[in-house]
C-alpha positions in Angstrom: 35.5 0.2 -118.1 37.0 -1.3 -114.9 38.2 -4.8 -114.9 36.1 -7.5 -113.3 38.8 -8.4 -110.8 39.5 -4.7 -109.7 40.8 -4.2 -106.1 38.3 -3.1 -103.5 39.3 -1.8 -100.0 39.0 -4.3 -97.2 38.0 -3.8 -93.6 41.5 -2.9 -92.5 41.8 0.1 -94.7 43.3 3.1 -93.1 40.7 5.7 -92.0 42.1 9.3 -92.1 40.6 12.1 -90.1 38.1 14.1 -92.0 39.0 17.7 -93.0 37.4 20.5 -90.9 36.0 22.9 -93.3 35.0 25.5 -90.7 32.2 26.0 -88.2 30.3 28.8 -89.9 26.8 28.3 -91.2 27.8 28.3 -94.9 30.2 25.4 -94.6 27.8 23.4 -92.5 25.1 23.8 -95.1 27.5 22.7 -97.9 28.6 19.6 -95.9 24.9 18.7 -95.1 24.2 18.5 -98.8 20.5 19.3 -98.4 20.0 16.7 -95.7 17.8 17.7 -92.7 18.8 16.4 -89.2 16.3 14.1 -87.5 16.2 16.2 -84.3 16.6 19.9 -84.8 17.8 21.9 -81.8 16.0 25.3 -81.1 19.3 27.2 -80.5 20.8 25.8 -83.8 17.7 26.8 -85.6 17.9 30.4 -84.2 21.6 30.5 -85.1 20.9 29.4 -88.7 18.5 32.3 -89.4 19.8 35.0 -91.7 19.9 38.7 -91.0 16.5 39.5 -92.5 14.8 36.7 -90.6 16.4 37.7 -87.3 15.3 41.3 -87.8 11.8 40.2 -88.6 11.7 38.0 -85.5 12.9 40.8 -83.2 10.3 43.1 -84.7 7.6 40.6 -84.0 8.6 40.1 -80.4 8.9 43.8 -79.8 5.4 44.3 -81.3 3.9 41.6 -79.2 5.3 43.1 -76.0 4.0 46.5 -77.0 0.6 45.2 -77.7 0.5 43.3 -74.4 1.3 46.6 -72.5 -1.3 48.5 -74.5 -3.9 45.8 -73.8 -3.2 45.9 -70.1 -3.6 49.7 -70.1 -6.9 49.4 -72.0 -8.4 46.7 -69.8 -7.5 48.3 -66.5 -10.4 50.6 -65.5 -12.3 49.9 -68.7 -15.7 48.3 -69.1 -14.3 44.8 -69.4 -11.6 45.0 -66.7 -11.6 45.7 -63.0 -11.8 49.3 -61.8 -8.5 51.2 -61.4 -7.8 50.8 -57.7 -6.0 53.9 -56.4 -4.9 54.0 -52.7 -4.6 57.5 -51.4 -1.9 57.8 -48.7 -1.4 60.9 -46.6 2.3 61.3 -45.9 1.9 64.4 -43.6 -0.4 65.3 -40.8 -1.2 68.6 -42.4 -2.2 67.0 -45.7 -6.0 67.5 -46.3 -7.5 64.4 -47.6 -11.1 65.7 -47.9 -10.1 68.6 -50.2 -8.2 66.2 -52.4 -11.0 63.7 -52.7 -13.5 66.6 -53.3 -11.5 67.8 -56.3 -11.3 64.3 -57.7 -15.1 63.9 -57.4 -15.9 67.2 -59.1 -15.3 66.0 -62.7 -17.9 66.7 -65.4 -20.4 63.9 -66.0 -18.7 61.8 -63.3 -20.8 59.5 -61.1 -19.6 59.0 -57.5 -20.7 55.9 -55.5 -19.6 55.3 -51.9 -18.3 52.0 -50.7 -19.7 49.9 -48.0 -17.9 49.5 -44.6 -16.2 52.2 -42.6 -13.2 52.8 -44.8 -14.8 55.9 -46.5 -13.7 54.9 -50.1 -15.7 55.8 -53.2 -15.9 54.8 -56.9 -15.6 57.4 -59.7 -17.2 56.6 -63.0 -16.3 58.8 -66.0 -18.2 57.8 -69.1 -16.5 60.6 -71.1 -13.1 59.1 -70.4 -14.4 55.6 -70.6 -12.7 54.9 -67.3 -13.7 53.9 -63.8 -11.7 54.3 -60.6 -12.0 53.2 -57.0 -10.3 55.4 -54.4 -9.5 54.1 -51.0 -7.9 56.3 -48.3 -5.2 55.2 -45.8 -3.4 57.1 -43.1 0.4 56.7 -43.1 0.3 55.9 -39.3 -1.9 52.9 -39.9 0.9 50.6 -41.0 -1.1 47.3 -41.6 -3.8 49.1 -43.6 -1.2 50.8 -45.9 0.7 47.6 -46.5 -2.4 45.5 -47.1 -3.8 48.0 -49.6 -0.5 48.3 -51.4 -0.5 44.5 -52.0 -3.6 44.8 -54.2 -3.4 48.5 -55.5 -3.0 49.3 -59.1 -1.6 52.8 -58.3 -0.6 54.7 -55.1 -1.4 58.4 -54.8 0.8 60.1 -52.2 -0.5 63.4 -50.8 2.4 65.6 -49.7 2.7 68.8 -47.7 3.7 71.8 -49.7 6.5 72.8 -47.2 7.8 69.7 -45.5 6.8 66.9 -47.9 6.3 64.1 -45.4 6.8 63.7 -41.6 8.4 60.9 -39.6 5.3 58.7 -40.0 5.4 59.2 -43.7 9.1 58.4 -43.8 8.5 55.1 -41.9 5.6 54.3 -44.2 7.7 54.9 -47.4 10.5 52.7 -46.0 8.0 49.8 -45.5 6.4 50.3 -48.9 9.7 50.3 -50.8 10.8 47.2 -49.0 7.5 45.3 -49.7 7.3 46.4 -53.3 5.7 49.6 -54.6 3.2 49.5 -57.5 2.8 52.5 -59.9 2.5 55.7 -58.0 1.9 59.5 -58.4 2.8 62.4 -56.2 0.4 65.3 -55.5 0.6 68.4 -53.4 -2.4 70.3 -52.1 -2.2 73.9 -51.0 0.7 76.3 -50.9 -1.1 79.0 -52.7 -1.5 81.0 -49.5 2.3 81.5 -49.1 4.0 84.6 -50.4 5.6 84.2 -53.8 9.1 84.3 -52.4 8.5 81.6 -49.8 6.4 79.6 -52.3 9.4 79.3 -54.7 11.8 78.4 -51.9 9.4 75.8 -50.5 8.9 74.3 -54.0 12.7 74.0 -54.5 13.1 72.4 -51.1 10.2 69.9 -51.8 11.7 68.9 -55.2 15.1 68.3 -53.6 13.6 66.0 -51.0 11.5 64.2 -53.6 14.6 63.4 -55.8 16.1 61.3 -53.1 13.1 59.1 -52.6 11.4 59.3 -56.0 13.9 59.9 -58.8 12.3 60.9 -62.1 9.0 61.4 -60.5 6.6 64.2 -61.5 4.8 66.3 -58.9 1.2 67.2 -59.6 -0.5 70.2 -58.0 -4.0 69.5 -56.9 -5.7 72.9 -56.4 -8.2 73.1 -59.3 -10.5 70.7 -61.2 -8.3 71.0 -64.3 -5.3 69.8 -62.3 -7.3 66.9 -60.9 -8.3 65.9 -64.4 -4.6 65.9 -65.5 -3.8 63.7 -62.5 -6.6 61.2 -63.4 -5.3 61.0 -67.0 -1.8 60.4 -65.7 -3.0 57.6 -63.4 -4.8 55.9 -66.3 -2.0 56.2 -68.8 1.1 55.5 -66.8 2.9 52.1 -67.1 1.9 49.6 -64.5 4.6 48.2 -62.2 4.1 44.5 -61.4 4.6 42.8 -58.1 5.8 39.3 -58.6 4.0 37.7 -55.6 0.6 38.9 -56.7 0.7 38.4 -60.4 0.5 34.6 -60.1 -2.3 34.6 -57.6 -5.9 35.8 -57.6 -6.4 38.7 -55.3 -9.5 40.7 -54.4 -10.3 43.8 -52.3 -13.7 43.6 -50.7 -16.2 46.3 -51.6 -19.0 44.7 -49.6 -19.3 41.9 -47.0 -22.0 40.1 -45.2 -21.7 37.6 -42.3 -24.1 34.7 -42.0 -23.7 32.9 -38.6 -23.6 29.1 -38.6 -26.3 27.0 -36.9 -23.9 25.8 -34.2 -22.4 29.1 -33.1 -22.7 32.8 -33.7 -18.9 33.3 -33.5 -18.2 31.4 -36.7 -20.1 31.5 -40.0 -20.0 32.1 -43.7 -18.6 35.4 -44.9 -19.9 36.7 -48.3 -17.3 38.9 -49.8 -18.0 40.9 -52.9 -15.4 42.5 -55.1 -13.6 42.4 -58.5 -11.3 39.6 -59.5 -7.7 40.6 -60.2 -4.5 38.9 -61.1 -5.5 35.4 -62.2 -8.7 33.4 -62.8 -10.4 32.4 -59.5 -11.0 28.7 -58.9 -13.6 27.8 -56.3 -11.7 24.7 -55.3 -8.6 26.6 -54.2 -8.0 28.0 -50.8 -8.1 31.7 -50.0 -6.0 33.6 -47.5 -7.6 36.6 -45.7 -4.7 38.9 -44.9 -4.3 39.0 -41.1 -6.9 36.3 -40.4 -5.8 33.0 -41.9 -6.6 30.4 -44.6 -10.2 29.3 -45.5 -12.2 27.3 -48.0 -14.8 28.5 -50.5 -18.2 26.9 -50.8 -19.4 28.7 -53.9 -19.0 31.8 -56.1 -21.9 34.0 -57.2 -22.2 36.6 -59.9 -24.2 39.6 -58.7 -24.8 42.6 -61.0 -21.8 44.9 -61.5 -22.5 48.0 -59.2 -19.8 50.1 -61.0 -20.9 49.6 -64.6 -20.0 52.5 -66.9 -23.3 52.3 -68.8 -25.8 50.3 -66.8 -28.6 50.7 -69.4 -26.5 48.9 -72.1 -27.4 45.2 -72.4 -24.4 43.0 -72.8 -25.6 40.1 -74.9 -25.5 36.7 -73.4 -27.0 33.8 -75.3 -25.1 30.9 -73.7 -25.3 30.1 -70.1 -21.8 28.7 -70.0 -20.3 32.1 -70.6 -21.0 32.9 -66.9 -21.2 36.7 -67.5 -23.5 39.0 -65.6 -26.0 41.2 -67.5 -28.3 43.9 -66.4 -31.4 43.6 -68.5 -33.7 46.6 -68.9 -36.8 46.5 -71.2 -37.6 50.1 -72.3 -39.2 49.2 -75.7 -42.3 47.5 -74.2 -45.4 49.5 -73.5 -44.1 51.0 -70.2 -42.9 47.6 -68.9 -41.1 47.6 -65.6 -37.4 46.7 -65.3 -36.6 43.0 -65.1 -35.6 41.6 -61.8 -31.8 41.2 -61.4 -31.1 37.7 -60.3 -27.8 36.7 -58.6 -26.4 33.8 -60.6 -24.3 31.0 -59.1 -21.2 30.7 -61.1 -19.7 27.5 -59.5 -19.8 25.4 -56.4 -16.9 23.7 -54.7 -16.3 20.0 -55.5 -15.3 18.1 -52.3 -13.2 15.7 -54.4 -11.2 18.4 -56.0 -11.1 21.0 -53.1 -7.8 21.7 -51.4 -7.5 20.6 -47.8 -6.8 22.9 -44.9 -4.4 20.5 -43.4 -1.2 22.5 -42.5 0.7 19.9 -40.4 1.5 16.2 -40.6 0.0 14.2 -37.8 3.0 12.1 -36.6 2.5 8.4 -36.0 4.7 7.3 -33.0 4.5 3.7 -34.2 5.6 4.4 -37.7 8.5 2.3 -38.7 8.1 -0.2 -35.9 8.2 -3.9 -36.4 5.4 -6.4 -35.7 4.6 -7.1 -32.1 6.9 -9.9 -30.7 5.5 -13.1 -29.1 5.6 -13.7 -25.3 8.5 -16.1 -25.6 10.6 -13.5 -27.4 9.7 -10.8 -24.8 10.7 -13.1 -22.0 14.0 -14.1 -23.7 14.8 -10.4 -24.3 14.1 -9.5 -20.7 16.4 -12.3 -19.4 19.2 -11.2 -21.6 18.8 -7.6 -20.5 19.0 -8.6 -16.8 22.1 -10.6 -17.4 23.9 -7.9 -19.3 22.4 -4.7 -18.0 24.8 -1.8 -17.6 23.9 1.9 -17.1 26.1 4.2 -19.0 25.8 8.0 -19.5 26.2 8.7 -23.2 25.6 11.8 -25.4 22.3 12.1 -27.2 22.2 10.3 -30.6 24.8 7.7 -29.6 24.1 4.2 -31.1 24.2 1.0 -29.1 27.4 -0.1 -30.7 29.1 3.2 -29.6 27.6 3.0 -26.1 29.1 -0.5 -25.6 32.6 1.0 -25.9 32.1 3.7 -23.3 33.9 3.1 -20.0 31.9 3.4 -16.8 32.7 6.6 -14.8 31.3 7.0 -11.4 32.3 10.6 -11.0 29.8 11.8 -13.6 26.6 13.4 -12.3 23.0 12.9 -13.2 21.9 13.0 -16.9 21.5 16.4 -18.4 18.3 17.6 -19.8 18.0 17.2 -23.6 16.3 20.5 -24.3 18.3 22.6 -26.8 16.9 25.9 -25.5 18.3 25.3 -22.0 21.7 24.5 -23.6 21.6 27.7 -25.6 20.6 29.7 -22.5 23.5 28.2 -20.6 25.9 29.0 -23.4 24.7 32.6 -23.4 24.9 32.8 -19.6 28.5 31.6 -19.8 29.3 34.4 -22.3 27.5 37.0 -20.2 28.9 35.9 -16.9 32.2 37.9 -17.2 30.4 41.0 -18.4 27.8 40.9 -15.6 30.4 40.3 -12.8 32.8 43.0 -14.1 30.1 45.6 -14.6 28.1 45.1 -11.4 29.7 48.1 -9.6 29.0 50.4 -12.6 25.4 49.4 -12.8 24.9 50.1 -9.1 26.5 53.5 -9.7 24.2 54.1 -12.6 21.2 53.3 -10.5 22.2 55.8 -7.8 22.7 58.5 -10.4 19.3 57.8 -11.9 17.6 58.3 -8.5 19.0 61.8 -8.2 18.1 63.0 -11.7 15.6 65.8 -12.1 12.6 64.7 -14.1 9.7 66.6 -15.6 6.5 67.1 -13.6 4.4 65.4 -16.3 6.0 62.0 -15.6 5.4 60.2 -12.3 8.2 58.4 -10.5 6.9 54.9 -11.2 6.6 55.6 -14.9 10.2 56.9 -15.0 11.4 53.9 -13.1 9.8 51.6 -15.7 11.6 53.5 -18.4 14.9 53.1 -16.6 14.4 49.4 -16.3 14.0 49.2 -20.1 17.1 51.2 -20.5 19.1 48.9 -18.3 17.9 45.9 -20.3 18.8 47.6 -23.5 22.3 48.4 -22.1 22.8 44.8 -21.2 21.9 43.8 -24.8 24.4 46.3 -26.2 27.1 44.8 -23.9 26.3 41.3 -25.1 26.4 42.3 -28.7 29.8 44.1 -28.1 31.2 41.0 -26.4 30.1 38.8 -29.3 31.8 41.1 -31.8 35.1 41.1 -29.8 35.1 37.4 -28.8 32.9 35.6 -31.3 31.4 32.3 -30.0 33.9 32.2 -27.1 32.5 30.7 -23.8 34.1 30.0 -20.4 34.4 26.4 -19.4 32.2 25.8 -16.3 33.9 24.9 -13.0 30.9 23.1 -11.4 30.0 20.8 -14.3 32.4 18.6 -16.3 33.0 19.9 -19.8 32.4 16.4 -21.3 28.9 16.6 -19.7 28.1 20.2 -20.4 29.2 20.0 -24.1 28.1 16.4 -24.7 25.9 17.4 -27.7 28.8 19.1 -29.5 31.3 17.5 -31.8 34.6 18.5 -33.4 35.1 18.9 -37.1 38.4 18.6 -39.1 37.1 21.3 -41.4 33.9 23.3 -41.1 33.7 23.6 -44.9 34.5 20.1 -46.1 33.7 17.8 -43.2 30.4 15.8 -43.8 27.3 16.3 -41.8 24.2 14.2 -42.4 21.1 16.5 -42.8 18.8 13.7 -41.6 20.7 13.1 -38.4 19.1 13.6 -34.9 16.1 15.6 -36.2 13.8 17.2 -33.6 10.2 16.0 -33.1 8.9 19.2 -34.8 10.3 17.9 -38.1 7.7 15.1 -38.1 5.0 17.8 -38.4 6.3 19.7 -41.5 6.2 19.0 -45.2 9.2 18.8 -47.5 9.7 18.8 -51.3 11.8 16.3 -53.0 13.0 19.1 -55.4 11.5 22.5 -54.4 13.0 24.3 -57.4 11.5 21.9 -59.9 8.1 21.9 -58.2 8.1 25.7 -58.3 9.1 25.8 -62.0 6.5 23.3 -63.1 3.8 25.1 -61.1 4.5 28.5 -62.6 4.7 27.0 -66.1 1.3 25.5 -65.5 -0.2 28.8 -64.4 1.2 30.6 -67.5 0.1 28.0 -70.1 -3.0 26.2 -68.9 -6.4 27.9 -68.7 -8.1 27.6 -65.3 -11.9 27.3 -65.1 -13.5 29.9 -62.9 -14.2 33.6 -62.6 -12.1 35.6 -65.0 -10.2 38.8 -64.2 -12.5 41.8 -64.1 -15.7 40.0 -63.0 -17.6 41.2 -60.0 -18.2 38.2 -57.8 -19.3 37.2 -54.3 -17.2 34.6 -52.5 -18.8 32.4 -49.9 -15.9 31.8 -47.4 -16.6 29.0 -44.9 -15.9 28.9 -41.2 -14.8 32.5 -40.8 -14.7 34.0 -37.3 -17.0 37.0 -36.7 -13.9 39.1 -35.8 -13.2 39.4 -39.6 -16.5 41.1 -40.2 -16.1 43.4 -37.1 -12.7 44.4 -38.5 -14.3 45.3 -41.9 -17.0 47.4 -40.2 -14.3 49.3 -38.3 -12.8 50.5 -41.6 -10.0 48.0 -42.0 -9.4 46.7 -45.6 -10.5 43.2 -46.3 -8.0 41.6 -48.7 -8.1 38.1 -50.1 -5.5 36.1 -51.9 -5.9 32.7 -53.5 -3.3 30.1 -52.4 -1.2 28.0 -54.8 -1.0 24.3 -54.2 0.8 23.4 -50.9 0.9 26.9 -49.7 -1.2 26.1 -46.6 1.3 23.5 -45.4 4.0 24.1 -42.8 7.7 23.8 -43.6 11.0 25.5 -42.9 11.4 28.9 -44.7 14.7 30.7 -45.2 14.7 34.5 -45.8 17.7 36.5 -47.0 17.5 39.8 -45.1 19.7 42.9 -44.5 19.5 45.2 -41.5 17.5 48.4 -42.1 19.8 51.4 -41.7 17.2 53.3 -39.6 17.4 50.8 -36.7 20.5 50.1 -34.6 19.1 48.3 -31.6 20.6 44.8 -30.9 18.3 41.9 -32.0 19.2 38.5 -30.7 18.4 35.1 -32.3 15.2 33.4 -31.1 13.7 36.7 -30.2 10.1 37.1 -31.3 9.7 39.2 -34.4 6.9 40.1 -36.7 7.1 38.9 -40.4 5.4 40.4 -43.4 6.2 37.8 -46.1 4.4 38.4 -49.4 0.7 38.3 -48.6 1.1 36.8 -45.1 2.0 38.3 -41.7 2.9 36.2 -38.6 5.0 36.1 -35.5 7.9 33.7 -35.0 11.3 33.4 -33.2 13.9 33.0 -36.0 17.5 31.7 -36.2 20.2 33.9 -37.8 22.9 32.3 -39.9 25.5 33.2 -42.5 24.7 33.3 -46.2 27.3 31.1 -47.9 27.4 28.6 -50.7 28.6 25.8 -48.5 26.4 23.0 -47.1 26.8 24.1 -43.5 26.1 27.6 -42.3 27.3 29.1 -39.0 24.8 30.5 -36.5 24.8 34.2 -35.7 23.7 35.2 -32.2 22.8 38.8 -33.3 21.4 40.4 -36.4 24.5 41.9 -38.0 24.3 45.4 -39.4 27.1 45.0 -41.9 26.2 41.7 -43.7 23.2 39.9 -45.3 22.0 37.0 -43.1 19.6 34.2 -43.5 16.6 34.0 -41.2 15.1 30.6 -40.6 11.6 29.9 -39.2 8.7 27.4 -39.2 6.0 29.0 -41.4 3.6 28.1 -44.2 5.1 27.3 -47.6 5.3 30.3 -49.9 6.7 30.1 -53.5 9.2 32.8 -54.2 9.6 35.6 -55.3 8.2 37.2 -52.2 9.4 40.2 -50.2 9.8 40.0 -46.4 9.8 42.7 -43.8 10.9 42.1 -40.2 9.4 44.2 -37.4 10.1 44.3 -33.7 7.3 45.3 -31.3 8.1 47.8 -28.6 6.7 47.7 -25.1 4.3 50.5 -26.0 2.9 48.5 -29.0 4.7 50.3 -31.9 6.4 48.3 -34.6 10.0 49.1 -35.6 11.3 48.0 -39.0 14.5 46.2 -38.4 15.3 44.3 -41.6 14.1 43.8 -45.2 14.8 41.2 -47.8 13.2 38.4 -49.8 12.3 34.7 -49.5 15.4 32.6 -50.3 14.1 29.0 -50.2 11.9 26.4 -48.5 14.4 23.9 -47.3 14.3 21.9 -44.1 17.7 20.3 -44.9 19.6 23.6 -44.6 22.1 22.9 -41.9 22.6 25.7 -39.3 25.6 25.0 -37.1 26.2 26.6 -33.7 29.9 27.0 -32.8 31.4 27.1 -29.3 35.0 28.2 -28.8 36.9 27.0 -25.6 40.0 29.1 -24.9 43.2 28.3 -23.0 46.4 30.1 -22.4 50.0 28.8 -22.9 51.7 28.2 -19.6 55.1 26.9 -20.7 56.3 27.2 -24.3 58.8 25.0 -26.1 59.9 24.6 -29.7 56.8 22.9 -31.0 55.1 22.0 -27.8 53.4 24.0 -25.0 51.6 23.4 -21.7 48.1 24.9 -21.9 45.9 25.7 -18.9 42.5 27.2 -18.1 40.8 25.3 -21.0 39.8 22.4 -18.8 39.8 21.8 -15.1 40.1 18.0 -14.7 42.0 15.2 -16.3 39.0 13.4 -17.7 37.9 16.3 -19.8 41.3 16.5 -21.4 41.1 12.9 -22.3 37.6 13.3 -23.7 38.4 16.2 -26.0 41.8 14.8 -27.0 40.8 13.9 -30.6 39.6 17.5 -31.4 42.1 19.6 -33.3 43.4 22.8 -31.7 44.1 26.2 -33.3 45.4 29.5 -32.1 44.4 33.1 -32.8 47.7 33.6 -34.6 47.2 30.8 -37.0 48.9 27.8 -35.4 47.4 24.3 -35.5 47.9 21.4 -33.2 46.5 18.7 -31.0 46.5 17.5 -27.4 49.2 15.0 -26.6 48.5 14.1 -23.0 47.1 15.5 -19.7 49.5 16.8 -17.0 48.3 16.4 -13.4 44.7 16.4 -12.3 43.7 20.1 -12.7 43.2 20.3 -16.5 46.8 21.2 -17.6 47.7 19.5 -20.9 50.7 19.1 -23.1 49.9 20.1 -26.7 51.9 19.8 -30.0 51.7 22.6 -32.7 53.1 23.1 -36.2 55.3 25.9 -34.9 56.4 27.8 -31.8 53.7 29.7 -30.0 53.9 33.3 -28.9 53.4 34.2 -25.2 50.4 36.4 -26.0 48.7 33.8 -28.2 45.5 32.1 -27.2 44.7 28.4 -27.8 41.2 27.6 -29.1 39.1 24.5 -29.4 36.1 24.6 -31.7 32.9 22.5 -31.0 29.9 22.3 -33.2 26.2 21.4 -32.9 23.3 21.7 -35.3 20.4 23.9 -34.1 16.8 24.2 -35.2 14.3 27.0 -34.9 11.6 27.1 -32.3 8.0 26.2 -33.2 6.6 29.6 -32.2 4.6 30.4 -35.4 1.5 32.6 -34.6 -0.6 33.9 -37.5 -2.3 36.5 -35.3 -0.4 39.7 -35.2 -1.7 42.6 -33.0 -2.5 45.9 -34.6 0.4 48.3 -34.1 0.1 51.6 -32.3 0.1 54.5 -34.8 3.5 55.9 -35.4 4.3 59.1 -33.5 4.3 62.0 -36.0 6.9 64.7 -36.0 7.5 67.6 -38.4 10.9 66.3 -39.5 11.3 63.3 -41.7 13.5 61.5 -39.1 11.6 58.9 -37.1 10.8 59.6 -33.5 12.5 56.9 -31.4 12.5 58.4 -27.9 8.8 59.5 -27.6 6.8 57.1 -25.5 3.0 56.7 -25.9 1.0 57.5 -22.9 
């Protein structure tokens, strides 16, 4: 037994470092001694699982994924899900669509029901297979119809020619579909049995060789008999579905029937009743809908008419509770010869004005926002007297503060104030770059015109038509010259002789380093920025929104229900387009997707197009479920905070395209088209939506060049960069560089004609060029137009190469 006065350690006892017994799970469990931590981390819990538990968990996850895929296959086209939507696309002008559809309709015990509208689609009900399909036909030349139907299709059925496969229009259609996102597809060929056996084998080998390039690991189905059509239907119903990211999180619907009810005020606007099957997500009546090609609209109510494509219309689906909101078709055959009950259209839900999304797309700027209270008369009089006493007119660059303006010395030689429009500045910069080309090539252009007058033309073309074509060729030649000059001398401009450089380039500034020098993103914003919306953290908003869609259950019409949407304030042109046979596609909008902001797309030049495309040239955008026209900016794709403007769409690098457009949450594909003078649309670039960020800084660079006149050890006399002494003094703080890597600065001007003495970090070479970089932030033009004209059908040719020289008469 220890003594009562035994020694105990005091507070100053030496504390030795604990022994590390290893970081493996066994030692950690022994050190814990059975204690459980207060806050268990999920990763640690996964790491502490033993081998049997890890295998069991992986097996459960694999089984859940497999069951989800099987459930999706079973629901698509079944009694509880929407019909299997198959879009039939003819990739060749010789492909016979009527024979293909006739074979698909000739199944045993199949019921065929035609669609409303002028599209010529039909529904196929097969009780024996317990499946129902809806087939819609689209020509490869009708680009908008093909792309709109591909946005909502479950499967694409491509009809090929047995000899050539597809023509030029089919090649163009496939390029657009692959860039937009292709759902599940199948390839079918009709005919070829009339060829001799030798040619039939050769044609089949040639067809398989061309298919392998576009569709690797794809199976080709012949479509000549009813048995072959049945195999094709089984393949369509059993193949794995390919998901398109931009439509899986949004409700979408392809109209099967539509009715237009004019409003009381005007016959041009009214309520459009669109009937179809709900796909993607649950439809909420308070959310906005986007009619592809026509705009955003609100819903007033959602009805539930009887399902016209029921597999067994005599079977009663029990409904005892009204809140289930399911449609039933009641038939009473047990009564003594009783008639069928009347099928009533039920109202599922009506819009709540307090919860309904607004159609407001722009912010209405308040010019008095941020102003102080109105001063008194004494304060106004006192301010006016002080201004009269100290008034001084000084010409300053835009954005200069009062403190900076007070230090600027008066200069009587400066001319009138320059216009503040950025577009005029950009045009003048481009004119300076093009001036040397146009002056040096004037004699060659005149010679080219004389040669074109003596050329022999075909009798089918009139002289005036040929002259119009030559004018377009001359404009295209001028663009090629400008693009070539920009590649040879990037961003270089000539200093004007008639305007002082300090006035011409007053909006530009010098930077010590383009990569590290600061630039405030909120500085000197244009007035258009007061009309757009901006997120505090776009990535976080997107993440929370998508998490809410996956976890929370939305009240509304479930996937697979046949509903009628009452769309408010729709122009009558939408109904006229539907009657003409155009597909009517609706997408529900996520929160904020009707609002305008600055969108950035990451695109790459399409290899099939080589024509020069300048920045701020009007292009046609197909972004996700939207299409619109806009004049974009091109900039480099870098990880820095500033991005240099590109004047042309480069063929060898990925560029970022910036426009004003409605907000869209990525992922979303984007296609860029350029409209020809004859109305055809050329695919020039493809890519995806990068971000929605108005703070992305796009910097335009100008390079002024000079030549060394006298060279010393580390100094040189440079000329031809400026043409007066005042300009040299104005740009004296800006750093100089040379094409051979030297750096320096301006020491002093020499004389009055722009010569200047410069100091460098080494001796210059006589063939070197002195450069001065100037920078200015640029913004896109507000040219957003949601109305895109229908393209002229693509000119078909037998080869798969696109026709680029044929003009439409």
